[in-house]
C-alpha positions as CSV (number, residue, x, y, z in Angstrom):
1,M,9.2,39.1,-34.1
2,S,5.5,38.5,-34.0
3,T,3.8,35.2,-33.0
4,P,2.2,33.5,-36.0
5,T,-1.5,33.2,-36.4
6,V,-3.0,30.4,-38.7
7,L,-6.0,30.7,-40.9
8,V,-7.3,27.7,-42.7
9,Y,-9.5,27.7,-45.8
10,K,-11.6,25.0,-47.5
11,G,-9.4,24.7,-50.6
12,S,-6.9,26.4,-52.8
13,E,-9.4,28.7,-54.6
14,P,-11.0,30.0,-51.4
15,L,-7.5,30.5,-50.0
16,A,-6.5,32.6,-53.1
17,R,-9.7,34.7,-53.0
18,A,-9.4,35.3,-49.3
19,A,-5.7,36.2,-49.4
20,A,-6.4,38.6,-52.3
21,A,-9.1,40.3,-50.3
22,R,-6.7,40.7,-47.4
23,V,-4.0,42.1,-49.7
24,V,-6.4,44.8,-51.0
25,T,-7.5,45.6,-47.4
26,R,-4.0,45.9,-46.2
27,L,-2.9,48.2,-49.0
28,V,-5.9,50.4,-48.6
29,E,-5.4,50.7,-44.9
30,V,-1.7,51.6,-45.3
31,Q,-2.4,54.1,-48.0
32,A,-5.1,55.8,-45.8
33,A,-2.5,56.1,-43.0
34,K,0.6,57.2,-44.9
35,G,-0.2,57.8,-48.5
36,S,1.8,54.9,-50.1
37,A,2.3,51.2,-49.5
38,S,4.9,48.6,-50.2
39,V,4.5,44.9,-50.9
40,V,7.0,42.0,-51.5
41,L,5.6,39.6,-54.1
42,T,6.2,35.9,-54.3
43,G,5.9,33.4,-57.2
44,G,4.7,29.8,-57.3
45,G,1.2,28.5,-57.9
46,V,-0.6,29.9,-54.9
47,G,1.3,33.2,-55.0
48,T,0.4,33.9,-58.6
49,A,-3.2,32.7,-58.0
50,V,-3.5,35.4,-55.2
51,L,-2.2,38.1,-57.6
52,R,-4.6,37.0,-60.3
53,A,-7.5,37.0,-57.8
54,V,-6.5,40.6,-56.8
55,A,-6.6,41.7,-60.5
56,E,-10.0,40.0,-61.0
57,G,-11.7,41.3,-57.9
58,T,-13.9,44.3,-58.0
59,A,-12.2,45.7,-54.8
60,R,-9.0,46.3,-56.7
61,S,-10.2,49.8,-57.6
62,A,-10.0,50.7,-53.9
63,V,-6.2,50.7,-54.2
64,D,-4.2,53.5,-55.7
65,W,-1.9,51.3,-57.6
66,S,0.3,54.2,-58.7
67,R,1.3,54.6,-55.0
68,V,2.4,51.0,-54.4
69,D,6.0,49.9,-54.4
70,F,6.4,46.3,-55.6
71,W,9.4,44.3,-54.5
72,W,10.3,40.6,-54.9
73,G,11.3,38.1,-52.3
74,D,13.3,36.1,-54.8
75,E,13.9,35.5,-58.5
76,R,15.1,32.9,-60.9
77,F,18.3,34.3,-62.5
78,L,17.1,34.0,-66.1
79,P,16.7,36.4,-69.0
80,T,14.0,39.1,-68.9
81,G,10.6,37.8,-69.9
82,D,11.5,34.1,-69.3
83,P,8.3,32.4,-68.3
84,E,10.0,30.9,-65.2
85,R,10.8,34.3,-63.7
86,N,8.6,35.4,-60.9
87,E,8.5,38.9,-62.4
88,T,7.0,37.5,-65.6
89,G,4.2,35.7,-63.7
90,A,3.4,38.7,-61.5
91,R,3.2,41.0,-64.6
92,E,0.8,38.7,-66.3
93,A,-1.3,38.1,-63.2
94,L,-1.5,41.6,-61.8
95,L,1.0,44.3,-62.8
96,D,0.0,44.6,-66.4
97,R,-3.7,44.8,-65.4
98,V,-3.5,47.7,-62.9
99,P,-2.1,51.3,-63.3
100,A,1.1,50.6,-61.5
101,D,3.9,53.2,-61.7
102,P,6.8,51.5,-63.6
103,A,9.3,53.4,-61.4
104,R,7.8,51.7,-58.4
105,V,8.0,48.2,-59.8
106,H,11.4,47.0,-58.4
107,A,12.1,43.8,-60.3
108,M,15.2,41.8,-59.4
109,P,17.9,41.9,-62.0
110,A,17.8,39.4,-64.9
111,A,20.5,37.3,-66.4
112,D,20.6,39.5,-69.5
113,G,20.8,42.7,-67.4
114,P,23.8,45.1,-66.9
115,D,25.5,42.6,-64.5
116,G,25.7,39.9,-67.2
117,D,25.7,36.4,-66.0
118,D,26.9,37.4,-62.5
119,P,24.2,36.8,-59.8
120,E,26.5,38.1,-57.0
121,R,26.7,41.5,-58.7
122,A,23.0,41.4,-59.4
123,A,22.3,40.7,-55.7
124,E,24.5,43.6,-54.7
125,R,22.6,45.8,-57.2
126,Y,19.2,44.9,-55.7
127,A,20.6,45.4,-52.1
128,A,21.7,48.9,-53.2
129,E,18.2,49.7,-54.5
130,L,16.7,48.6,-51.2
131,R,19.1,50.8,-49.3
132,R,18.1,53.8,-51.4
133,A,14.5,53.1,-50.7
134,A,14.9,52.8,-46.9
135,R,14.0,55.7,-44.8
136,P,15.4,56.8,-41.4
137,E,12.3,55.5,-39.7
138,D,12.9,52.0,-41.2
139,H,16.0,51.7,-38.9
140,G,17.9,49.4,-41.3
141,P,19.1,48.9,-44.9
142,V,15.8,47.9,-46.3
143,P,12.3,49.4,-46.2
144,S,10.1,48.2,-43.5
145,F,7.8,46.6,-46.1
146,D,4.1,46.9,-45.3
147,L,3.4,43.4,-46.5
148,C,5.7,40.5,-47.5
149,L,4.1,37.5,-49.2
150,L,5.9,34.2,-49.2
151,G,5.2,30.7,-50.5
152,V,6.7,27.7,-48.8
153,G,8.1,24.6,-50.5
154,P,7.7,21.0,-49.4
155,D,11.2,21.2,-48.1
156,S,10.2,24.3,-46.1
157,H,12.1,26.8,-48.2
158,V,10.8,30.4,-48.5
159,A,12.0,32.8,-51.1
160,S,15.1,31.0,-52.4
161,L,16.4,30.1,-49.0
162,F,16.8,26.4,-48.9
163,P,17.4,24.2,-45.9
164,G,21.0,24.1,-44.7
165,M,22.4,26.5,-47.4
166,P,24.9,29.3,-46.4
167,A,22.4,32.1,-47.0
168,L,20.5,31.1,-43.9
169,Y,23.4,32.0,-41.7
170,E,23.5,35.6,-43.2
171,T,23.1,38.3,-40.6
172,E,24.3,41.4,-42.6
173,R,23.5,41.1,-46.3
174,T,19.9,41.7,-47.3
175,V,20.1,40.1,-50.8
176,V,22.3,37.1,-51.8
177,A,23.0,35.1,-54.9
178,V,22.0,31.4,-54.6
179,R,23.9,28.9,-56.6
180,G,23.2,25.1,-56.7
181,A,19.6,25.4,-55.5
182,P,18.1,21.9,-55.1
183,K,15.2,22.9,-57.4
184,P,15.6,24.2,-60.9
185,P,16.8,26.6,-62.0
186,P,19.9,26.3,-59.8
187,T,20.9,30.0,-59.9
188,R,18.7,32.5,-58.1
189,I,18.6,35.8,-56.2
190,S,16.9,36.0,-52.8
191,L,16.2,38.3,-49.9
192,T,17.7,37.0,-46.7
193,L,15.9,36.4,-43.5
194,P,17.0,39.7,-42.0
195,A,15.4,41.5,-45.0
196,I,12.2,39.4,-44.7
197,Q,12.0,40.1,-41.0
198,A,12.1,43.8,-41.6
199,A,8.6,43.6,-43.0
200,Q,5.7,44.8,-40.8
201,Q,3.6,41.9,-41.8
202,V,4.7,38.6,-43.3
203,W,2.1,36.2,-44.7
204,V,3.1,32.6,-45.6
205,L,0.8,31.0,-48.2
206,A,0.6,27.2,-48.6
207,S,-1.8,24.9,-50.5
208,G,-1.7,21.2,-50.9
209,A,-0.9,18.1,-48.8
210,E,2.7,18.1,-50.0
211,K,3.2,21.3,-47.9
212,A,1.7,19.9,-44.7
213,R,4.9,18.6,-43.1
214,A,6.8,21.8,-43.9
215,V,4.0,23.9,-42.4
216,R,4.1,21.9,-39.2
217,L,7.8,22.1,-38.9
218,A,7.8,25.9,-39.5
219,L,5.2,26.4,-36.8
220,L,6.0,23.9,-34.1
221,E,9.4,22.3,-34.2
222,S,12.5,23.7,-35.8
223,G,14.9,26.6,-36.3
224,P,15.4,28.5,-39.5
225,V,18.6,26.9,-40.7
226,Q,17.0,23.5,-41.3
227,V,13.5,24.9,-41.7
228,P,13.7,28.3,-43.4
229,A,10.0,28.9,-43.1
230,A,10.5,29.0,-39.3
231,G,12.3,32.3,-39.8
232,A,9.5,33.9,-41.8
233,R,8.2,36.3,-39.2
234,G,7.0,39.9,-39.4
235,R,7.6,42.8,-37.0
236,S,3.9,43.3,-36.1
237,Q,2.1,40.4,-37.7
238,T,2.9,36.9,-39.1
239,A,0.1,34.9,-40.7
240,F,0.0,31.4,-42.2
241,L,-2.8,31.3,-44.7
242,L,-3.4,27.6,-45.5
243,D,-5.9,25.3,-47.2
244,E,-7.1,22.3,-45.3
245,E,-4.6,19.9,-46.9
246,A,-1.6,22.1,-46.0
247,A,-2.9,22.3,-42.4
248,R,-3.6,18.6,-42.0
249,F,-0.7,18.0,-39.5
250,L,-1.4,20.9,-37.3
251,P,-3.0,20.5,-33.9
252,R,-6.6,21.5,-33.7
253,E,-6.0,24.4,-31.3
254,L,-3.5,26.0,-33.8
255,S,-5.5,25.7,-37.0
256,R,-8.7,27.6,-36.7
257,P,-11.0,27.7,-39.8
258,A,-11.1,31.1,-41.4
259,S,-14.3,33.0,-42.0
260,P,-15.7,32.5,-45.5
């Protein structure tokens, strides 16, 4: 796993704009190298803000959106179109505003889908979809995603992997059902850390003072069972993209200001 780098921006809006520019650059570079690209999307305030900034930026036309595979790191197990679903937010912010190929938009199953109200079966269905998309050169049961975006909660959770929960001990399954999540809604579907760590690049996005303690723990002090964000690492690159408030507890030598 790669060693994290930290980039700090003046506020949440500069962070969203800069992250959006980096997303476009990453997708363009990957498409130039191999024709298509894959990205794992995240929800939450800053994650959705980044997608919106991508859609609103003039550089978005540099990406061939029909050759991007979109995956999700986690999902609230709610009916299709529910405003609390990460898919709903991503569609409104970006996917409905670019010419994405519907066949390459891999939404996690909804509670009104073919599995009914059974998140375990839904998780198995998504894991099977990931297996079908994996290529021999990925060396595993999931694609080696070109980019995985993650938010982090004040409790240090990433995706829907919450501190101390059984999913954090998972070493084989790539997708799990999460019941009894400490933040509503309680039932979710999530990639596991092995699936996240299959990504070439993992970027953790955090904005606000309430994230500062979790960011410090993830970078300096703890293991992933108690601090899930400590397990958010990519194969070739890990970046923590923060605003100044989220970086407030980091030592000066670790948190370098990003270029405007």
